[in-house]
C-alpha positions in Angstrom: 105.6 86.7 115.1 106.2 90.4 114.6 109.1 89.6 112.2 106.8 87.3 110.2 104.2 90.1 109.9 106.8 92.6 108.9 108.1 90.4 106.1 104.5 89.8 104.9 104.0 93.6 104.6 107.3 94.1 102.8 106.4 91.4 100.3 103.0 92.8 99.8 104.5 95.8 98.0 103.8 98.2 100.8 106.2 100.7 102.5 106.3 99.9 106.2 106.3 102.7 108.8 106.7 102.3 112.6 105.2 105.6 113.8 104.5 105.2 117.5 105.7 101.8 118.8 106.7 98.3 117.9 103.2 97.1 118.8 101.8 98.6 115.6 102.9 98.4 111.9 101.6 100.9 109.4 101.8 100.1 105.7 101.1 102.4 102.7 100.8 101.3 99.1 103.1 103.1 96.6 100.1 105.0 95.3 99.3 106.2 98.9 95.6 105.3 98.3 95.6 102.1 100.3 96.7 102.0 103.9 96.9 99.2 106.4 97.3 99.2 110.1 98.3 96.0 112.0 98.1 95.9 115.8 100.3 92.9 116.8 99.2 92.0 120.3 95.5 92.8 120.1 93.0 90.8 122.2 91.4 88.1 120.0 88.1 90.0 119.9 89.6 93.4 119.5 90.5 95.1 116.2 93.9 94.0 114.9 93.6 95.0 111.2 92.4 98.2 109.7 92.3 98.8 105.9 91.5 102.2 104.5 91.1 103.2 100.8 91.3 106.8 99.4 90.5 108.2 96.0 93.7 110.2 96.0 96.6 110.5 98.5 95.1 113.7 100.0 91.4 113.0 99.7 89.0 111.9 102.4 88.6 108.2 103.1 86.4 106.3 100.6 85.9 103.2 102.7 87.4 101.2 105.5 87.3 97.7 106.9 88.4 96.2 110.2 89.1 92.6 111.4 89.6 91.3 114.9 92.8 89.5 115.9 91.0 86.1 115.9 90.0 86.4 112.2 91.2 83.2 110.5 94.3 83.4 108.3 92.4 82.2 105.2 89.9 85.1 105.5 92.7 87.6 105.8 94.4 86.0 102.8 91.2 86.5 100.8 91.2 90.1 101.8 94.9 90.7 100.9 94.6 88.8 97.6 91.6 91.0 96.6 93.6 94.1 97.5 96.6 92.8 95.6 94.5 92.5 92.4 93.7 96.2 92.7 89.9 95.6 92.4 87.6 98.2 93.9 90.0 100.8 95.2 88.3 103.4 92.9 84.7 102.9 94.3 82.6 105.9 93.4 82.4 107.9 96.6 78.8 109.2 95.9 77.5 106.0 94.4 74.2 104.8 96.0 74.1 101.7 98.1 70.9 100.2 96.7 69.3 96.8 96.5 71.6 95.9 93.5 74.7 96.6 95.6 73.4 94.5 98.5 72.5 91.7 96.2 75.9 91.7 94.6 77.7 91.7 98.0 75.7 88.7 99.2 75.2 86.7 96.1 77.3 83.7 97.4 75.0 83.5 100.4 71.8 83.6 98.3 73.2 80.8 96.0 74.0 78.7 99.1 70.5 79.0 100.4 71.4 80.8 103.7 68.5 81.9 105.9 67.5 85.5 105.1 65.7 87.6 107.7 64.8 91.3 108.3 64.7 92.6 111.8 64.0 96.3 111.7 67.0 98.1 110.4 69.1 94.9 110.1 69.1 92.5 107.2 70.8 89.2 108.1 72.0 86.1 106.4 72.8 83.0 108.6 74.0 79.5 107.7 72.0 76.5 108.6 74.1 75.7 111.7 73.8 79.2 112.9 77.5 79.7 113.5 78.3 82.2 110.8 76.5 85.1 109.2 76.5 88.5 107.6 74.6 91.6 108.7 73.7 94.7 106.8 72.6 97.8 108.7 70.2 99.8 106.6 70.3 102.7 109.1 74.1 103.0 108.9 73.9 102.7 105.1 71.8 105.9 105.0 74.5 107.9 106.8 77.8 108.1 105.0 79.6 109.7 108.0 78.1 107.3 110.5 80.7 105.5 112.8 78.4 102.4 112.7 79.5 99.5 110.6 77.3 99.0 107.5 78.4 95.4 107.1 79.4 92.8 109.8 80.8 89.4 108.8 81.0 87.0 111.7 81.5 83.4 112.9 81.0 81.9 116.3 78.2 81.0 118.7 76.1 84.1 117.6 76.4 87.6 116.2 76.3 88.9 119.8 79.1 86.5 120.9 81.2 86.0 117.8 84.5 84.2 117.8 85.7 86.7 115.2 84.2 89.6 113.2 85.0 91.7 110.2 83.2 95.0 109.8 83.0 97.2 106.7 81.9 100.7 106.0 79.3 102.0 103.5 81.4 102.2 100.3 83.3 99.0 100.7 83.4 97.4 97.2 80.7 94.8 96.7 83.2 92.6 94.9 85.4 92.4 98.0 82.4 91.7 100.2 81.3 88.9 97.8 84.8 87.3 98.1 84.6 87.4 101.9 81.0 86.0 102.0 82.0 83.3 99.6 84.7 82.2 102.2 81.9 81.8 104.8 79.8 79.7 102.4 82.8 77.3 102.0 83.2 77.0 105.7 86.2 79.2 106.0 86.4 80.7 109.5 83.8 78.4 111.1 86.1 75.4 111.9 88.4 77.1 114.4 88.2 79.2 117.6 91.8 80.2 118.2 93.5 83.4 117.0 94.7 83.1 113.4 98.3 82.8 112.4 99.8 85.3 110.0 98.5 84.9 106.5 100.9 84.1 103.7 102.4 87.1 101.8 100.9 88.4 98.6 102.2 90.9 96.0 100.1 94.0 95.6 99.9 95.4 92.1 99.7 99.1 91.4 96.2 100.7 91.8 94.0 101.2 88.8 95.2 103.7 86.1 92.6 106.2 87.2 94.7 106.8 90.4 98.1 108.1 89.5 101.0 107.1 91.8 102.8 109.9 93.6 106.3 110.3 94.9 105.3 112.4 97.9 107.2 111.5 101.0 105.5 109.1 103.4 104.8 110.7 106.8 102.9 109.9 109.9 99.8 111.3 108.2 98.8 107.7 107.8 96.8 108.1 111.0 94.4 110.4 109.2 91.1 108.7 108.9 92.0 105.4 110.5 
């Protein structure tokens, strides 16, 4: 299974680095502004994937996203496909997260008529069967440096006992979140309970023109910010 994951990363246009052990694969896009960490033998409900995006190779992290090991392959494929298209890497770091941003991120849920509730700091969308949902933490959204997840995408018995979860930070692109929530609307991730197989490989394109590629040598500095 490790060999399969390694091949996927190579085909995705990322340079692979094994920094500490064979249990973890680190991948860096040629622009050095997108970095992925894959923990191969993580527990199904522990973080297995971490994606981090940067404005430049030496800047602070703009946004990051994590997914548990049991996240279904089609959901991961949607994530990788979105990254391959280079959409959203240059999210404005200081841009406000307002009602417009939240609306854009959850548009598929609204169109599908998902139940919308507000519980203190949490805004939640849940499907009719109650086995999938999205949560927005308004408190975390007010604190750019907060370790709390601003977004939680989940499926399973409940948000407190999910089969799998995907969490995203404050500046995660609304277009990416919309793609992921659209998967939930179509039932992706709600039909299975076992850990997901490796997603099919995708080919990452270079990042948007605003971010110039660099030829700097890759080092173990990948761990910065992840």
